[in-house]
Structures are given as C-alpha cells and as structure tokens.
N, C-alpha and C positions, 0 to 999 in steps of 0.2 A: 379818275372819277367819273369820263361818261359811260365806262363800260357800270360803275356804280348804280348809276342810277340809269339808263338803262335797263338792269335786274330788278330797279326797283319799279320801276315802272309794268315791267313784262309781269312782276308778282302782283299787281294793283287788277291789269288786264286779264292775268289768270280768277282772279277772286273774282274781278265784276263777270267773266264767264261764268262764274260758277252759279253766280248770286241768280241772277239772269235767266240760267235754267232750270236752278230750283226755282225762280216765282212762275213759270210758265208750267213747273210740271205742277206747282199747287194751284194753277189755275184751272189745269185740266182738272184736275180731281174734282176739285170744288164746281165745275159744269157737268162734272158726272162723261164727262167726252172721253175718257179713258177707259181703255179694256184690259184686264189681267189679260195672262196669256199663261196658262195652267198649263203644266205636264209634269211627267212624271222625274222626279231628278233627284240620284245619289248624294244623301243627305251630305256623307262623306264628303266626297269631292264638292258642294258646291260649299261646307264651312272653311275647308281647306285651300281653297283659293282665299276666300278672304283675307282669312288669320292669317295665311303668306302674304297677303301683298299690303296690310297693314303692319308684318313683324317688322319690316325695315324701318319705319318711323318708331316705333316700341322700343326698337333692340337701341336705336341712337339714347335712349331715353333710361336706357336699363332695363326695360318692362320685357318677359317671355312674354308669349301666349301660349296657353296649354289648352289644347282641342280634345275633349275625350267625347266617344261613343260610339255607336255599334253602326259596325261597317256595312249590314246590309238594309241599314234603313232609307226608302226609299219616298222620298216626300212629294204633294202633289202642289206643286206654286207656282208663279213665275217666275222661275230661276233667277231673271236681271235684279226683279224689284227685291228678293228675297235676299240676293249678295249685296245691293242698295241699303237696306235694311238694317243688316249682320255689320257694314264696314262702316255705316253711321256710328255706331254703337261703339264699335271695338276702336273707333279713330276718337271719339269723344273719352270712354275709357283710358286712352294713351294719353292725351291733350291733359286729364285731368289727374293722372297719376304720378308722381316723383321716381317710384324704383319699385321693382316687383315683378309678381305675377299676375296676368290675368288671366282667368280660368272659363275656357266656353263649355259647355257640355248639352248636346243635343241627347231626343228621345226622341220616342213615336210612343205614346199613351195612347191605347184603340186605333183610332182615327185623326187625333191630334198629333202634330205636330209642338215639339216645345224644344224651347234654349234658353238656356239661364247662362249667364256671363255676368263674371263677378270681378273686381278691380280692388285694389287697397289705395284709391283714392282718399280723399279729406271729408269725402261724403256730402250730402244736401245741406244749408246753412238755411235755417228757418223754417225746415219740414216742406222745402219745395220741392220733394220729386213729383207733389202731380202735376206742377206747371210746366216740368221741361221739353214736355211732349206740344206745350201752345208755341203757336208760329211766333219769329222776332224773339221770343224769350232769353235771355243772355242774365246768367249767373252773374257772382260776385268774382269767380275764375277762370270765366269764361277769357278765352284765347282774342289778343287784338285781331280785329279783319273777320270775325266771326258774326252772319249774318242769324243766326238762330231758325234757322231754315230745315236746317241736317234731319232732328229730331219728329218734329212737326209732319216732313216731309215722311218717317220710318211708320209715324204712328199712322200715318192716311194709309200706307201699303200695306199693314198688319191690318187695317181696317178692313179691305178692298181685299184680303186675303179669308174674310170671317174671323179674326182672331182679336188678339188683346195685347196687349203692352203694355209695364206697369214700371217703377223703378222705386227702390228704397236704397236708403244709408244702413 
C-alpha cells in the first residue's frame, strides 16, 4: 500500500515539475527574454527522434506513427523547440485517438518548412479548434492532470520561428 501511495506522489511531483517548467517557459516567452538558437538541422533526424520518443506511448494504445518526407531536407530552426512542438502535438494526437495511425508528413516548400500531422481522433467539439492553442484551454476530452499549456507553448515556439500553426477536424 505504501508503494502505491509513493508511486502516486511521484507522479504528482512529475506533473507539478512539468507544469512549473511550462509556466516558467511561457513567462520567458511573454517577457521576450528568450532567444531561439537557430541552426541547420536534418529534418528527417529531428522528426524521427520525436516520433520514436512518442511511439512507445502511442503503441500502448494501439496507435502507429507513420513518418514521410524527403531525406535530404535541412531545416533552419531551433532543434530543441521544434522537437518540443512536434512532440506536444504528437502526444496530444495519441492521447485523443483510440487506435489507428497518426501520420506525420514533412517537406520544404521554397524556403518554408511544413509539417502536416493527421490523427483519427474524435475531432473538436463545437468548433473549438481555434481555442486549443490558448493558454489553459482544456477540451471536453482532456485527460486528467493536463494543464492546458503544451499547445500554448507550441504556438509560442512556432511564432518565434516566424511561422503559423493551425488545427482542424
């Protein structure tokens, strides 16, 4: 019984640690005290690293992650933050899908990087796709313990990459 209680406490500490880290990061974004560290990065390596990290959680739910794109693309980005963005989105897709496949397609058009991620979840209720990037927004089907900060951080990081991020059902 003590072991179960300790596991619950450790899980709570992990969630609080993540929330504090997210709040600090959002604060840095808000105060414009944060600089991206841009460099040329192999897109395939970046995307596959993130998808491999998330695939364990996805496979537990019977979900496969399929990645397609050109092998020779180099993205000029902050690799850490681009991985955070893609990881947040894939994690949300896996959490809100019951089974199936999540597809991630990446490309470079002209000088723009583009990522399209599709899942087979239930979609958004009441046209809420425009709200999911709002800080603290929790949808109807959000798992317990979620803070509503992950996609807000993704939105900020993409904005600091001079890009846009959208969602649709």
